[in-house]
Structure formats: structure tokens, C-alpha cells
ZAVEX-216355 format. One record per residue (C-alpha): x, y, z; residue in one letter. Coordinates in steps of 0.2 Angstrom, whole numbers, plus 5000, padded with zeros to 4 digits. Each point is the difference from the previous one (the first is absolute). Layout:
# residues N
XYZA/...
***
This chain:
# residues 1198
543253005113M/500250104985G/498650074991R/499950094982S/499550175002S/498950054985C/499449924984R/500049815001R/500149874987M/498349924998P/499949825004V/499849924983V/499549834994A/499949904984T/498150005003G/498650095010R/500150035019M/498749975013T/500050075019T/500249915015A/498550035010A/500650125013G/499050075014L/500950065015L/500349825007L/501749955005V/500649835005F/501349945012L/501049854994S/501249895008H/500249894985M/498449915004V/498550115003A/499750194999P/499250105013L/498750134994E/500250185006V/498250055006P/499250154993L/499750075017D/500450184999P/500649995018K/501349874993V/500450084984L/500350175008E/501950044999G/500449844991L/501050034984P/499349934985Q/500749974983P/498850054985P/498749884994T/499150024985I/498249975004T/499050054985H/500550024982E/499250004982S/499949834990P/501549954989K/499050024984D/499150165003Y/498750054987I/499350185002V/498550084994D/500450144988P/498650115006R/500650015019E/501550055009N/501449875002I/500249945018V/501649895003I/499849945018R/501549985011C/499749995019E/501349955013A/500250005020K/501550015010G/500750105015K/500650134996P/498650034986H/500949964983P/500350124986S/499649954982F/500850014983S/499649934983W/500849944984T/499350004983R/500749884987N/501649975010G/500450185004T/499650125014H/498350084998F/500150185007D/498250045004I/500450185004D/500450044983K/498249954992D/498850105007P/498649874994K/500749885013V/499850015019N/500449885014M/498749995014K/500550065017P/500849865011H/499949894986S/500849944985G/498549994989T/500150104984L/498650104992V/500150054982I/498850134994D/499749964981I/498750144998S/500250124987G/501149964985K/501149875009D/499649824995K/500149845012A/501149934986E/501450125003A/500249935017Y/500149814996E/501549915006G/500849895013V/499950085018Y/500849945016Q/499850085018C/501450015013T/499550035018A/501550055011H/500350045019N/501649995011E/499849815002H/499949954982G/499250014983T/498649904993A/499449994981V/498549964991S/499649904985N/500350074983N/498350074995I/499750004982V/498850154996V/499049984984R/498650104994Q/498349914996S/499650004981R/498449964992S/500450034981P/498650024987L/499549864988W/500850014983S/498850054986K/499549854990E/498749944987S/499149845004N/499349914985P/498649895003P/500349815003F/498949884990V/500249835006V/499149834997Q/498949935012E/501049875011G/501750084996A/501250065013S/500350195002L/501350115010V/499750195003L/501550085004K/500150155014C/501750064998R/499850125015P/501350155002P/501449965013A/499650095016G/500950025017L/499449905008P/499249884987P/498150034997P/498749885004I/499249944984I/498049964998F/498849994984W/498350095001M/498750054987D/499450174995N/498749995015N/501549985013F/499549825003Q/501349875002R/500149874986L/499449845007S/501449875001L/500049815000S/500949844995R/499850054983R/500450195001V/501450055012S/501350145002Q/501849965002G/501350075011L/500650124986N/498250074999G/499649924983D/498349934998L/499949824995Y/498649904991F/500349815000S/498649994987N/498850144995V/498150004999E/498750104991M/499650095016S/501950075001D/499650134986S/500050175005R/500950164997S/500550065017D/501449895007Y/501050135009I/501549975010C/500350125016Y/501550035010A/499950075017R/501550085007F/500049985019P/501150145006R/499350144990T/498249935001Q/499850024980T/499249884988I/500450004982Q/499149904987Q/500549924983K/498950044984Q/498549884999P/500449844990I/498649924989T/499849824999V/498849924986R/499649815002V/499449914984V/499649844994N/500649934983M/498350044991D/500250195006A/501750004994I/499649944983N/498650134998E/501150145006T/501849964995W/500450154989P/499550125015G/501349925011F/501650014989L/500450185002N/499450045018E/500149865011T/501249875008D/499449834997F/500249855012F/499749824994G/500349934983D/498749864999G/498449915007Q/500350005018T/500049835008E/500449935017E/501950005003R/501349955013R/500750135012P/501450114996S/500850135012F/499850184996Q/501350055014V/501349955003P/500749934984S/500949854997G/500249845010P/501050085014S/500550155007S/501050085016S/499950135013M/500950075015M/499250065016V/500850075016L/499749915017R/498550075009G/499250084984Q/498449954992L/500149874985L/498750004987E/500049894986M/498749994985E/499449894987C/498650054988I/499549884987A/498850004986E/499049874992G/498249944997L/499249955012P/500850125013T/501549915008P/500249985019E/501750035008I/500849905013T/501650035009W/501249885008S/501950015006K/501249874993V/500849915013S/499250085014G/498450065007E/499250174999L/500050105017P/498249995004S/500150135013N/500850134989R/499449954983A/498350074992T/499349994983Y/499350164991L/499250044984N/499049844999F/501549905003H/501150084987K/501250085013T/500849925013L/500650125014R/501249945014I/500250135015A/501650025010A/501149904988V/501449915009T/501549894992E/499049845001A/498850084987D/501349984986S/499749874988G/498949964984Q/498150045000Y/499049924986R/498450084994C/498849884991T/498650064988A/498749874996K/498449994990N/499049844993T/501250004985L/501749995009G/501250095012S/501650104998I/501350035014H/501250155004H/501449995012V/500650165009I/501749985009T/500050115016V/501750065007T/499950085018V/501450135004K/500150105016A/500450185004A/500950005017P/498949965016Y/500550005017W/500549855009I/500650095015E/500050194999A/501250105012P/499250075016Q/500550155010N/501149975014L/500250085017V/501649955008L/500950055017A/501850055000P/501149844998R/498649894994E/500049914984K/498649974987G/499849984981Q/499050064985L/499449854988I/499450054982C/499549844993R/499050004983A/499649884987S/499550014982G/500249934983N/501450034994P/500850015017K/500150185006P/501650085005S/500050095016V/501050175004S/500150095016W/500050205002F/500350105016M/499050165001D/499750004982G/501949974994L/500749834995P/500749925016I/501749984992H/500150194999N/499550015019A/501550025012P/500849855006E/499349935017D/500849855007S/498349965010R/499149984984R/500249854989K/499049984983V/499949814994E/498849994986G/498350035004D/500550035019T/500850145009I/500549955017M/500450125014F/501149985016E/500450105015D/499050154993V/500450185008V/498950155002S/500050114984G/500149854988S/498150024996S/499649994982A/498749954987V/500449864988Y/499249964984Q/500049834992C/499649994981N/499649834992A/499850014982S/499849894984N/499550044982E/498150005005H/500050125014G/500850055017Y/499750015019L/500650145011L/500049995019A/500550135013N/500649935017A/500850115013F/501249955014V/499750115015N/501349985015V/499050045015L/500450005020S/498550005009E/499649945018P/498349905001P/498450094999R/498349935005M/498650014987L/498749915008T/498950125012P/500449985018P/498849915012N/499049934985K/498749885008V/499649844990Y/498449905004Q/499849824994V/498949865004I/500549865010M/500949854989N/500250124985Q/501650074993Q/500750165008A/501350114990A/500950135009L/500850134989E/501850075003C/500450104985Y/501750095001S/501350084990F/501950015002G/501649984990S/500749885004P/498549905001I/499449995018P/499849835008K/498349985008I/499849925018T/498349975008W/499750015019F/498449975010K/499650075016E/500149895015N/500949874990H/501750015010T/500750124989N/500549874987A/500050034982A/498649914992L/500549854988E/499449844995G/498349925002D/498650075000P/500750154991Y/500450034982I/501350144995F/499950094983Y/501350104992D/499050165000N/500049995019G/498249935001T/499749875015L/498649884996V/499249885013I/499149884990P/498849945013V/499750155013A/499549945017Q/499450115015A/501849985006T/500650094985S/499250165005S/501250145008G/501250134996K/501449964987Y/501550094995T/501050004984C/501750065000V/500950064983A/502049995002L/501350054989N/501950055004M/499350194999L/498749975014G/498449935005K/498250045000S/498549915007D/498150005000N/498749945011H/498449914994V/498649925009H/499149844996L/498249965006E/499449824998V/498150005000K/498849865004E/499249944983P/498150044996T/499049845001R/498249954998I/499649905015L/498449914992K/499550014982Q/498250054995P/499149844997E/499049944985Y/498250065001K/498349934992V/498750135005V/498150014995Q/499550164991R/499550145011N/501049935015R/501550095008D/501849934998V/501550045011V/501849964994F/501250015014E/501950034998C/500950035016P/501850064999V/501650015010K/501250134995H/501650105008D/499250125012P/501350144994S/499349984982L/498350094995I/498949864991P/498750044986T/498749874997M/499449994981I/498649894994W/499949954981L/498749914990K/500549894986D/501650095001N/499250174998G/499350145011E/498549965011L/498350074992P/499550185006D/498649935010D/499550045018E/499649825002R/502049965000F/500550045018V/501949995004V/500649995017D/501849985007S/500049814998D/498449964991S/498950034985L/498150005002T/498849994985I/498250025003T/498649934991K/501149914987V/499449994982T/500649894985E/501250134995S/500949995017D/500749834995A/501950004997G/501749995009T/500350115014Y/501850055005T/500550085015C/501850094999I/500950055015M/501250144996N/501450075009T/501550124994T/501149855000L/498949844995D/498349934997Q/499049855003D/498549954990S/498649855000A/498449974990S/498449915002A/498649974987D/498150055003L/498749904992R/498350075000V/498649874998V/498050015000E/499949855012V/500850005016A/501449885002Y/500649925016E/501449905007Q/499749814997P/499249895014D/501449895009P/500349834993P/499449855010S/500049815003D/502049995000L/500649824999E/501849925001L/500449854989T/501449914992D/500950025017Q/501949974999K/501550035012P/500450174991R/498550044990S/498150015001V/498650044987Q/498850135005L/498250024992T/498650135004W/498350074993I/500150184994P/498750135007G/498950114991D/501050124989D/498850155001H/500050044981N/501950015000S/501049854994P/501349925012I/501750044994K/501049895012R/500049915018F/501350035014L/500349845010I/500750045018Q/500649895013Y/500250005020E/501449905009D/499149975017S/501749915006L/501250144998H/499050174997D/498249985006R/498850134995G/501050074985S/499449964982W/501450004986H/499750014980N/500449834993L/499650014981T/498850074988E/499049914986V/498950084986P/498250035002G/499449864989T/500849875011T/499349935016T/501449885004T/501850035006A/501449885002H/500950075016L/501949965003K/500349995019L/501550005013S/500349865013P/499550025018F/498650134998V/498250005006H/499150074984Y/498350084999K/499450084984F/498850134994R/499650084983V/499550184994M/499350054983A/500550154991L/499050104987N/500050184994D/499250065015V/501249915013G/500449865010Y/498649895008S/500049965018L/501049845004P/499149844999S/499849895014P/501749925005S/500349824995S/500349865012R/501849985007H/501349914989Y/501649955010K/501649954990T/501349895007R/501750055007A/501550004989A/501950055001A/500350184996P/500050044981D/501150175002V/501450065011N/500150175008P/500550144990T/501050175003G/501449905008V/501650105004E/501350025013G/500950155009L/501150005015G/499550135014T/501549965010Q/501849964994P/499849825006D/498249964994N/498949974984L/498150035001V/499149904987I/498250074996H/498649934989W/498250044996K/498949865009P/498749894991L/498250045001T/498849885008G/499349954983L/501849974994Q/500449895016S/499149844991N/499949915017G/500350025019P/501650025009G/500850134988L/501850045004Q/501550074991Y/501849914998V/501350144999V/501649954992Y/501750094999W/501749974996R/501650114997Q/500350034982K/501649954991Y/500449885014V/499749814998D/498849975014E/498349915004D/498450105001W/499550065018H/498149995003S/498850045014V/498149974999K/498850155007V/498250035001A/498950165001N/501550124996V/500750084984S/501850035005K/501449915008F/501750065007T/501749904997V/501250045014Q/502049995000G/500250034982T/501650084994P/499950194995T/499250044983F/500249834993T/498949944985P/498849865004Y/498749904990E/498349995008V/498349924995K/498449975009V/498849854998Q/498249985004A/499549835009V/498449945009N/499449835007E/499749934983H/501750044993G/501250144993S/499950124987G/501050014983P/501950015001E/500450195003P/501250104990L/501550085011P/500350195002F/501650095004T/500150095016A/501250095010Y/500449995019S/500250165010G/501250144996E/501250085012D/500950165000L/501450034988P/501749975007K/501150094988A/500250194997A/500450074982P/501850044997D/500950134990N/498850135002V/500550154989Q/499150174998V/500250114984Q/499450175002V/499050064985I/499650185005N/499550105014S/498449905003T/500249834993L/501349865004A/500249824993H/500449865012V/500849844994H/500249845010W/500449814998E/498649885002S/500049885014V/500249814997P/498349924998L/500449885012S/500150145014S/498350074996V/499249845009R/498350054991G/499350084984H/501050154996L/498950154999K/501250134997G/501250125009Y/499750165011K/501150155000V/500050095017Y/500750174999Y/500050155011S/500750184999R/501450045012K/500250184999G/500350154987S/501850024994L/499650205003H/500350005019N/500749825003H/498749995015S/499249825002P/498349984994H/499249835001H/498450004990S/498749865000E/500749844992Q/499249974983Q/499749844990V/500049964982L/499449824995T/500649924984F/499149854995S/500849854993G/501849944999N/500750184996R/501850065003T/499650184998H/498850155002G/499850175000K/499650135016L/499150154994P/499550155010G/501750015009L/500450175008H/501450104992P/501650045008F/499849875014S/500849845008R/499049844999Y/500449825006A/499149854993L/500049815002N/499149864989V/499149855007R/499249854992V/498349945004Y/498849854998N/498249955004G/500549995018R/501050175002G/501650094998E/501849935001G/501550095008P/500550174995A/501650034988S/501350125008S/499550184999D/500650094984E/500250195002D/499750124986F/499950194996E/498850094988T/500750154990P/499450175001E/498350054993G/499050154999V/499450085017P/498350015006G/499150175001H/500650125014P/499149975017A/499250174999F/500050174992L/499350155008R/500150204998V/500550105015V/500450185003N/499150084984P/500450184996S/499750124988L/501249944986D/500749845008S/499549825006L/500949885010T/499849814997L/500449875013E/500049814997W/500549835007G/501249884992P/499149854991P/499649865013H/500649884985D/501750074994R/500449864991N/501850064998G/501150155003R/499050164997L/500850124987T/498950145003G/498350064997Y/499050084986T/498950155003L/498850054985K/498850165003Y/498850094989Q/498850145002P/498149975000V/498850134995N/498250025005N/499349904985S/501149855005N/501350034986E/501749955003L/501450134997G/501849964994P/500949855010L/501650035009K/501249885007E/501250005016V/501249875006T/500349985018V/501449915008A/499649825009A/500450065018N/498750154999E/498349995008T/499450184995S/500150134987F/499550174997T/499450064984L/500450194998P/499350134987N/498349944999L/498450094996K/498950075013Y/498249935002S/500449864989T/499549815001R/501649894995Y/500049814997K/501549905005F/500649834994Y/501349915011F/501049844999N/501549925007A/501349924988K/501449875001T/501349954988Q/498749884993K/498850144995G/498650115008P/498749935010G/498150045001P/499450185001T/498950075014I/499250174997T/499550165012Q/499250164997E/500350175009A/499550194998V/501250145003T/499550145012V/498950144993I/500750175000D/499150095014E/500350174993A/499249964984M/498549905009A/499750155010S/499650094983R/498949874993Q/498250015007V/498649884994D/498850124993I/498649885003A/500150025019T/500050194999Q/498450095007G/499850124986W/500049874986F/498649905009I/499050155002G/500250044982L/499549834994M/498450005011C/499550174993A/500249934982I/498949855005A/498750115007L/500050114985L/499849854988I/498549945010L/499150165000V/500150014981L/499549834998L/498450035011I/499650154989V/500249914985C/498949865005F/498550145006I/500250084982K/499949844992R/498349955009N/499250175003K/500150084983G/498550044988G/498949884990K/500449954983Y/498850014986P/499449824999V/499650005019K/498249984996E/500249854990K/501149925013E/498750045013D/498749924990A/501049844997H/500650015018A/501649914996D/501350075013P/501449904991E/500250144987I/501350145005Q/500750084984P/501550095000M/500450164991K/501449974990D/500150194994E/500650085017D/500549845009C/498550035012T/498749875006F/498250004996G/498950045015E/498449945008Y/498850125007S/499950045019D/498549895002H/501049844995D/501350035014D/499149865010H/500449874988K/501749915001P/501350044989L/500249864987R/501450014986G/500049934982S/501349994987R/499950114985T/500249904984P/501550054989S/498950054986N/499350145011G/498249935001T/499149945016V/499449825001K/498549975009R/499549855009D/498149995001D/499450144989S/499349974983D/499950184995D/500950064985S/501550125004L/499450124988V/498650055012D/501250085011Y/500550134987G/499350175000D/500850084985G/499849864987G/501949974998D/499749815004G/500349914984Q/499949824995F/501149924986N/499249904986E/499849835010D/499150095014G/501550025012S/500150155011F/501550114994I/499450175009G/500550095016Q/498950075014Y/499550174996S/499250155009G/500550135013R/501049955014K/500450095016E/501950015003R/500850025016D/501750095001T/500749885012A/501349884991E/500449825005C/500849864995V/499249894986E/499449845005S/498949874991S/499349945017E/498750075012A/501050125013P/500349945017S/501250065014P/501049844996V/500150034982N/500450185002A/501449965012M/500749884988N/500050124986S/501250115010F/501149855005V/
***
């Protein structure tokens, strides 16, 4: 497509512009849904990218005149875009203005306004353009204006004299600033004036008095204006207000005539309200959609009026409407078209009311219905850009391409503009561009950039390989398969050991982004899953692993405890968890941490509290956490002074009101042991059917000692009762006497009735037998009924006993039947059973699929089609189709090669499927078979097909032979998988130095029939790295590498001698080491065997061996006398100020001076130095602040 080469016309609009949010996110659209290109650098590397504006200054940009002007414009693209600007519609040449600079790798302008230049000189309308070889993006029109805070005009404010009770308005009239100032009233002490229903500030800043009081008299009513951008505050001249009554006016009337304004002309009486603002009975205003609507009504009157608001023919939006300024201001946020209409404000006091109607009209600047989105398309695909905006009045939409009106762009039959939509068909490489949509009306405009990027990319996997997912059984598992490609790759999932069939249908859910979801994961869901991303340019696969873990469960909840004070208590919480997960047990008290008290002992599955106190009472919760789940249970602890116990068992059980199917049981409760009985549990034993087993029958409240029991027929009952209090259950009561109920016909029929054939000519009917309690009488039997469905015939039946299934023989193959089972005994039959549908046994399908066709997609993928078999020939439930295929040999050598037959299974009534993972350049044969629940039908006739060439595998081997001084010979074996006709080999090599840095890379092409190659003119004794691969017409295959070294030059090697192995060098090093050792020993002896220093006697008196002063003057060490040699050497550090610190001595340091040079400053601190004669030694040594030792001396030389 054509591009204009230099200055571009700006994208203009009748209103203002706004940017489309443009990060480096691109979308692939097939007229339905876009595909986002991920920000993964591995994916973005090498992908061309038209420019996208990412950051820009706001449309209305008010700058601080005291700071440099920074106009932002940032964009991304590949290659990185270049930037240019227009100012007031013409090209802005920043190179000609030394005050204007553009940031490196950015379009942001920095304008230096220091010196004589003013910010207002650079006011105007700016627009940024970002351009690379794939298109041009433009910013909004950025209107740059300088913030202004003008001074208040000088004025004289005469005093206001106002009659008590009259109304008053104090005008502010602030200077017009940019942006407008914030107005407030204060006094001379910088205290805000108190506002109320009577005194309020209007939206224009004026101060309104509904009626004045004597307390309003003051001389410091000051209006302030704060300008937020410049952070300056200006004030108006103070205003004086004098409030008087009529008597004061009569006395001082002449004094007011010349110097005051007087408000009020008679005796002030109570009066009806009237509006100070707005004026008249009605007014109107216009507001834009989305803005803030503020309406005010300020009224005067005596008493002070109250203001109320209502909407005529409508309701106020309660969630967006607020009242301010004592209900005098109605504010509606985020205005919509529904807020148009009439609003009535009413001012009312005890003398009457007055109304004002405000008519609000809502207009709208353009707003997005659907903004255009970036498109990434593959060649020959189609897509569309939609620019749909609304507003009032309706905005006009205009399109631009790379910053120019689209009607000026070169004609392109593949692009069609229809109003707010641009449609693309059969796009081609090189047609990438950036399109701008401008929607404008009289109130503003919207501007959006959207690029169309034409890419051809094979699939790439973005999900990390071999990722392991762990989920808890019965929870949802989501396996990710994020990929990128153009066209959009199709994702197919496979599971290991799943007959190589693609996963589909229940229990799997597939999402457009490639994610596979298993809603309820089971143990059988564990395993290795493979997702394959495929488009016309290739495929990519990835493996993930799913591990389904056993849930964490608390086997027994901790029990409620009532414990006497100072006793021990144990809460048990045994847990079962998956053995591969590491559990962590946490105990809480009242949902908080356990007290920090050693009386609380936590074990692996229990909590022990020793010597409980009243503060230990509460709720204790055990929480078992693993990395995947948790389980918790709670129990209460009650601490009492008196020991509570379980209740005694009830006694004296009696049976009364005996009926065939009911009886009344009464008992006497036992002692509750200070804990009231909460309920009674009644149990029964059936000595006829289940002797020795007690079952729960019912529960009754603890205040009841009688229970009416419902019974079943043909049962020999015995009853017992257990009492429950806060401590626990009592022992069971003695059992009651036997109560036998009479037999009766069954009340229910067997459940779980179903039928399934095990052979082609039978039908096996199963059911769940009744329990002894359900039999209701002796001689329990089952009547099994069956008849062929959809056939007019009578029921067949048979009576059986002590079984749970019956087999009907001689049935036709896979035929629907109605079956039912009824219970009978010696006293009659159960209720009429409901019939269920069942099928007789299946047989193998008898027909093979016809018209099998193979469509080869690429070298590794084929598409198989077949015609489904007639359902009547399936002779069972159609499970699906199986495709058997095998490789017959390679097309390279025409030699037969029969590989193991492979099978792909396609569930359901399918008529096509895909065969992935084929071997390129090979002959294949396949057949298709239908299968049902019994097995497979006959195979279709074999269909042969061939796969085209692919890239070859890596060479079989690569080795270096016969290395010489300046050449190396390489030998290799052809690839085992040629995947086509080899067209040659590519050999690349480069030298590698001793620091593993690679030198320049060279490339050699070798003929396909060669198996060796000699590289001449190499450097001797140099390591080389080789990269070798084979290629076919389809392209190069994978590369193998090898390294080798050329032979060293023997003549030069003979002249190179390792100096470290020479005898003279070793001897020299030993002599130097010996000399250093002798010097160290001499230094050490001199250090410790010198003369005495002047304060020796003092040190002897104090016997402090820690002090070993160092002579700073000549870098020699202070010395001890000879009779101190037997003492061990002990070092001490000399303080940085030159004084010596003592540990145990309380003498003053001045005692050590011989001459009197020791001095003290005014606060008594020592500031002198040691004085006196000191013997010096001529030997020099290295200065050290530590006591000398051989080790320290050695370290000083190292």
C-alpha cells in the first residue's frame, strides 16, 4: 500500500479528540471474536507491529507557567516508531527551536521555559504522529494552555448597613482564572465563616443571607479565591456589615447617608419566601451526558425558608442525587439522558411557599458504543473494523488511514468502507496499516487508532511444558493450553492410554482459549494430557500432567466438653489425607490463635489443655491444611465449678395403646447429675430378622417421657431409651418386653430395576431386594414382568425368591423391552410397580462404513471422511467409529516397511476425523470400523494415501576425523528420518577462544550424496564449533553440533616452555620465601626485645598486661623489659584518638607523664599525650594497631 512520505495532514474533527487505549495488545478477528497476541517476548520477537499510541497528554492540557512544558507521546511498534508533531495544524519543526527537545526513543516533547521565554508563547493545539514501515498512528489534539491566576481588581467596598431581619447578598466577583478558582469566605483570623440554612455560599461564590441578625455585624467579611494549579490564594478587600434595628437607625440616620449602603426600608416583619437566586418563576440549563449537574435555589424570608426538591413527572435518581449547602443545591452525578426534564425547587416557611422550575436539557458528546479493535489476520482471511458511537446530536463518523482521509488512500478492492464499518476480505501480506476513526459532534469528538496487521505464523505453545496440575477429587480441574498462531490454531486434547482418541463430550468442557475443564475430577482423571495446536502452517503440542488427590477429611469431630475447673481436657481430631500431601494441623480458640500458655499442648491429632480455668471456656476449632484443601471442625468447652456427669439411664419402660402399626412407650428419667437432659434417643431390636443389633428409631425432647412409635408389620420389637445431656449419652435403659406386629402385604416394591443383555439373545433383569423389615410378612417373593416394547403383546411373568436378578432367554438382538418387578408374600402383593425400558443383548455390527476418503492436510496430518452405517446394522448402542491405520513404507526408497497398526477412536455418530502425528513422505493404508457395546464391526476396504515431504530429521551422527594443522574432516550419516528427498546439507562453523567467546560464523553447503567434507585453511591449535543439518525442499531439519581442535604447531610448541615447571624458577621462589621469613622473625624479635618506655614503672605498679602502646613517631612498637618475657603476649587495639583505654585501672592518665605535657580541657577530659624520654630502636617494621605475632606479621606482608 502507498504511504505518504513526509508531512501529513492532521486528523481533524469538529470537536476535541481522545485516544484509544493502546497497549501492545493485538486482536485476531474472524468477524466474531478477536485473538489477543500475548506480551510474551518470545512471541513478540520477530513479529511486525504497526505503531500503537500508549501514552499521551490529556486533550485539555493546562500547564504550570513556572515549570517546563512536557507534552507526552509514547508509542510501541516493531520496528520502533519514529515521531513527528504538528502545531496549530502545521508541521512543528522542533530542530529549529533550541528550547524544544524530544526525548530519546520517545515522542515526548520537553519545552524549556527558563529565562525570558514564557509558557504562553507555546500555547496552541499539538498533535503527535508515530510512524513505522507498517503504518502511522496519531494522537488526540492536545490543547496546551498556561494556567492563570490574575490579580483581584482594586475596588472600594463601602459598609453595608442593613436592618435586622432583612436579606443581604455580599458579592465576591473573583477574577477569572484558568482553571477557575475555588471560592471561600473567611475573617481576619483566617477562620472560615460559619454557614447555615440562614447564611450560605452560592455556586458563584456570593454570600447570601436569608435574613440578617445583630450577630452578623462585623468588618471582616473577606472572599478568598484559591487557584489550584499555581497554589496561590488571593483575597478581596474586607466588607463591613452593620446590622441595626429601627431605633438605632432613627438616632444615627444622618451619619449613614453619605458613607453606607442601606438595605431595608421599614419595620422588619415576618415575610413569605422569595428567591435570591435564580430569578423569576423558571429557568433552563444544558448539561452534557456524564457530567455533573448542579442546580441551586437560595431563598430569603423570615423565618428562614426551607428548600425541597422534586422532579416533575419523574423520580430523582436516588443513587446519584445528593443535597448540598443545606438542601439549597441539588447535585446529580454521571448525568444520563433520563435526567432531562423539569425540576422544581420549593422554598417554604410558616407564611407560605414559592416555587421555581428549572428545565434541564441533556446533550451528549460522542461516546463509544463499539470502539474499533486491533486486528491480526492471516493472509486470505477476512475481518472488520467497527466504529460505533452515539451522542446528541448524533455524531458523524469519518475514517482515516495512516493519518490521511481514507478517500485519499490508494484504492484497494479488498477493503470496503460502509459507514461506521470497514470490511476486509482476502487480505495479503504487506497490507498492514493503522486506521483512525473520528466520531464528532458540536460537543466534542472521539478518536481511536486500530491497526490491521497481516501475519502468517505457525502455532506456538505459551503454556510451560510438562506443567503439573494438582486438584482434589470431585473438584474442578482446569488444564491450560495457551497458544498463538495466525490463522487461529485449533486446539485438540488427547489423554495418554485413551486409545489415541481426541477428547470430546462429557465429562470434558473445552474453552476457546484452549483450556480443558473437567468439572468433577476423579481418580481416573489423573494422567498425562497432550494438547495439539494446529493451523494450516503447522502444529505444536504440549504435555501437562493432572494429579487427582484424595480430599482431606476429619474422621471424627472433637466432642463438646464440660470440665470441672483444674481438670485436664483433651479434644481429639483424627484426620485422613492424601499421603502425597503434607498436612498442617492448626488449632484456634474463638476463631483466634491459641493463648501463649504452656498448658495448651498440640499433638498431631489432638489438643490437650491441662488444669483448665474459666478463661479457657470457648469454641475450639481444629483445621487441617494441605497445599490444596482443608477441613475443619469445632467443639465447645464449658468450665464449671461442680463436676457434671452423664445422666443415669431411664427405667421402668412400659408399652401402652398397642395397635397393629403403632405403640406408646413411657419411661422414668434417671438422675441428670446437674446437667439438664436435652433429649431421649429411642432404639429398637428386631429379634426376628436381625437379633442383637440395635437401631435408632426416633428422638424426643428431654422434657418428654412418652413417645408414640410408628411400627412395621411382621417385626418382633424390643425397645430401649438413652438420655443425653451436655456431658453425653447415658447408658441404655433396660429393654422393654417384646412387642410383635402382625404380618401384612408388602408396602414397597424393589428399587433399582434395570435390564441389560449379556448375550445377543438374552435380557438380564436386576433389582435391589427388600430388607427383612420391608418384607412385612413371611414367604417374600418377587414377580418379574417383561414384554417387548412397541409390540401389542401381554406381559410375561415369573415368580422367584431369594435372588436379585432373572435372565430372559431367546430374545431378539438389541430389542427394547418393558420390565417391572413386584414384591409379594403370603399376605398379598405390593403396590403396582412402574415399568422401565431395557434392551436385550447387543451383537457385533454387521455393516462396514462406505465411501472412505482421505484428505491429506500436510506432511503430518490427514482428514478422514466416511459414510455412517445404517443404525439397523449396528445391532446395539452406537459407540462410535475406529480408524485403523499403518505406515506401509517410505516414499524415499520404496522399500516395504510395515509399522505397527495404530487406532484412533471417534466417539458418537461421527462421519469424519483427523489423523495427527503421521510420518512425512510415507505411504499409509487405513480402514474404518463401527463399534457398539459388544465390539467392532467389519472393516471397510483399505484406503491408501501418501503424505508429502517434510523437513528431515537430524543427521544420524557427526564426527571429526583426521585433524591436521590447518584442516578438519567431518563425517556424518544421513538422517534416519529423511521425510523427503534430501537436497543437501548445511554446515556452519565458527572459532571459539579460551574464554568461550564465539568468532564469526561461516556457512558451507554440501551436496546430498556426500557423507564427508574437509574444511581447509583453518587456524592451528584452535577450537571450532560446528552446526550441521540436512534439508529437503520443505526446509532445513534440526541441527546437531560438534566441536574439534586443529593440531598444534609442533615447532612453536617446542619453543613454548611452561616457566612454572623450570627448576631455576622454583629455586628462586623458595629463596624469596625464605628471605621473607627471616625478615619477619627479625621484626618480631625487635618488636618484643627492645628497651623500656617511660611509663613502664607505672604499668608494673598496676600490673595491666593489656596495655602495649605503639610509638607513632617512628612506627616502632613499645617494648617490655626482659623480665616480662615469661608473660604471654596479649594485644589490644589503640583508640583512634591516640589515648590508651584501661579496663581495670582507676588511675588518671596524667600520672604517666614525666614532663607535665599532659593537659585537661575545661570539662576535665584528657587532651594531652604521653611525654618523657623513650628509647628508640633503629629497626623499622610495619605499623599495626594490634599486638605482634608471627601470624599478624606474616599477614602484613601478604
